[in-house]
C-alpha positions in Angstrom: 0.2 -0.2 -0.2 1.3 3.4 -1.1 0.9 6.1 1.8 1.9 9.7 2.4 5.0 10.3 4.6 4.9 13.4 7.0 8.5 14.2 8.1 9.1 16.9 10.9 11.9 19.4 10.5 13.3 20.3 13.9 14.9 17.3 15.8 14.4 15.0 12.7 15.9 16.6 9.9 17.8 19.4 11.1 19.3 19.4 14.9 18.2 23.0 15.2 17.0 22.6 18.6 20.5 21.9 20.1 21.8 25.2 19.6 18.4 27.1 20.7 18.0 25.3 23.8 21.4 25.8 24.9 20.6 29.8 24.2 17.2 29.6 26.1 19.2 28.1 28.9 21.5 30.7 29.1 19.1 33.3 28.9 16.8 31.4 31.4 13.9 31.3 29.1 11.5 28.6 30.5 7.9 29.6 30.0 5.8 29.0 26.9 5.1 32.4 25.8 9.2 33.2 26.4 10.0 30.1 24.4 7.6 30.9 21.5 8.9 34.5 21.5 12.5 33.3 21.2 11.7 30.7 18.4 9.6 33.8 16.8 12.8 36.0 16.6 15.5 33.3 15.9 18.3 33.4 13.3 17.1 29.9 11.6 20.1 30.0 9.4 22.4 30.0 12.2 20.3 27.2 13.9 20.1 25.1 10.8 24.1 25.5 10.2 25.2 25.2 14.1 22.8 22.0 14.6 23.7 20.5 11.0 21.5 17.6 9.2 20.9 14.6 11.4 21.7 11.1 10.3 21.9 12.3 6.6 18.2 12.8 6.8 18.3 14.9 3.6 19.8 12.3 1.2 17.7 9.5 2.9 14.4 11.4 2.2 15.6 12.0 -1.5 16.1 8.2 -1.7 12.5 7.7 -0.3 11.2 10.0 -2.8 13.1 8.3 -5.4 11.8 4.7 -4.6 8.3 4.8 -5.5 6.8 3.4 -2.5 4.8 6.2 -1.4 2.4 8.6 -2.6 3.9 11.7 -1.4 6.6 13.0 1.1 6.2 15.9 2.9 8.1 18.0 5.2 5.7 19.1 8.0 7.1 21.6 10.4 5.5 24.0 13.1 6.6 27.4 12.9 6.2 30.5 15.1 6.6 33.4 12.5 6.2 34.1 9.0 9.9 34.6 8.7 10.8 31.1 10.0 8.1 29.7 7.7 9.9 31.4 4.6 13.4 30.0 5.7 12.2 26.7 6.2 10.3 26.4 3.0 13.3 28.2 0.8 15.5 25.8 2.3 13.7 22.7 1.7 12.7 23.9 -1.9 16.6 24.1 -2.4 17.5 20.8 -0.5 14.7 18.6 -1.7 12.9 20.4 -4.5 10.8 17.5 -5.1 9.5 17.3 -1.6 6.4 20.1 -0.7 7.2 21.7 2.8 4.1 22.5 4.8 4.4 25.0 7.5 2.1 25.1 10.5 1.2 27.6 13.1 2.6 26.1 16.5 -0.7 26.4 18.2 -2.4 24.1 15.7 -1.9 20.2 15.9 -0.5 18.5 12.8 -3.5 16.1 12.4 -5.9 19.2 12.3 -4.7 20.8 9.2 -7.0 20.8 6.2 -5.5 18.7 3.5 -3.4 16.4 5.6 -4.5 13.1 5.3 -4.0 11.3 8.7 -5.6 7.7 8.2 -3.0 5.0 7.4 -0.3 7.6 6.7 2.9 8.1 8.3 4.1 10.8 10.4 7.8 10.9 11.7 8.3 13.2 14.6 10.7 13.6 17.5 7.6 14.5 20.0 6.0 11.3 21.3 2.8 13.2 22.2 2.7 14.4 18.6 3.0 10.8 17.4 0.5 9.5 19.9 -1.9 11.9 18.8 -1.2 10.8 15.4 -2.1 7.2 16.1 -5.1 8.2 17.9 -6.4 9.8 14.8 -5.7 6.5 12.7 -2.3 7.2 11.4 1.1 5.5 11.6 3.3 7.2 14.1 6.9 6.8 14.1 9.1 8.5 17.0 12.5 9.5 15.7 15.2 9.0 18.2 18.7 10.0 17.1 20.4 7.4 18.8 18.0 4.3 17.8 20.4 2.1 16.2 17.8 0.0 14.7 13.9 -0.4 14.0 11.8 -0.7 17.3 8.4 -2.2 16.7 5.5 -0.9 18.6 4.9 -2.2 22.2 8.7 -3.7 22.2 9.3 -1.5 24.9 5.7 -2.3 26.6 2.3 -1.0 26.4 3.6 2.8 26.8 5.3 2.6 23.6 2.4 2.1 20.9 4.5 3.6 18.1 7.7 2.3 15.8 11.0 4.1 17.0 13.9 5.3 14.3 16.9 6.7 14.3 17.6 6.7 10.4 14.8 7.9 7.8 15.5 4.9 5.5 13.5 2.5 7.9 10.4 4.2 7.1 10.5 1.8 4.0 10.3 -1.3 6.3 7.8 0.5 8.4 5.5 0.8 5.2 6.0 -3.1 4.3 5.3 -4.0 8.2 1.9 -1.7 7.9 0.8 -3.0 4.6 1.4 -6.6 6.0 -0.8 -5.8 8.9 -3.4 -4.3 6.8 -3.5 -7.4 4.6 -3.6 -9.9 7.8 -6.4 -7.7 9.2 -8.7 -7.9 6.2 -8.4 -11.6 5.9 -9.2 -12.2 9.5 -12.3 -10.2 8.9 -13.5 -11.7 6.0 
């Protein structure tokens, strides 16, 4: 089965959060509004360059796109300002010209955006809350953890882990195959 794949930016493709959290710690920024203000005014070029690309993510996304295993691939990222949205869109238009970038205001959930198809489609995100919410809406949830050295299947670590865990975006191919097998088995069992 071909699916759409939605891939988060910060913490999955770019390690932009490391420098940001370091600066927020130094400035004693802790409250939600202060954090949003920080990101609204951040130098995104500096954050992307200082953190760099995680685990060869750009090349792996390009390989996923060229595999013809998926309907569409998207970069799906929250933003705190128009400036951030423009920067991220232009960056991915340059790095991944065949991939659409969808920017969402921070206060809107990724599964609530008109046009995003959640059911049976894959979200890769570094936030387990966002992944669990995606799962609750009928999607396939994948938690990205840069240190995961293998594909971890749902419930492998117990009932509090209903999602896949990966540290390598190329593992999305395996997840797609596993989910296709689950779907075939389910359809056979109800017939």
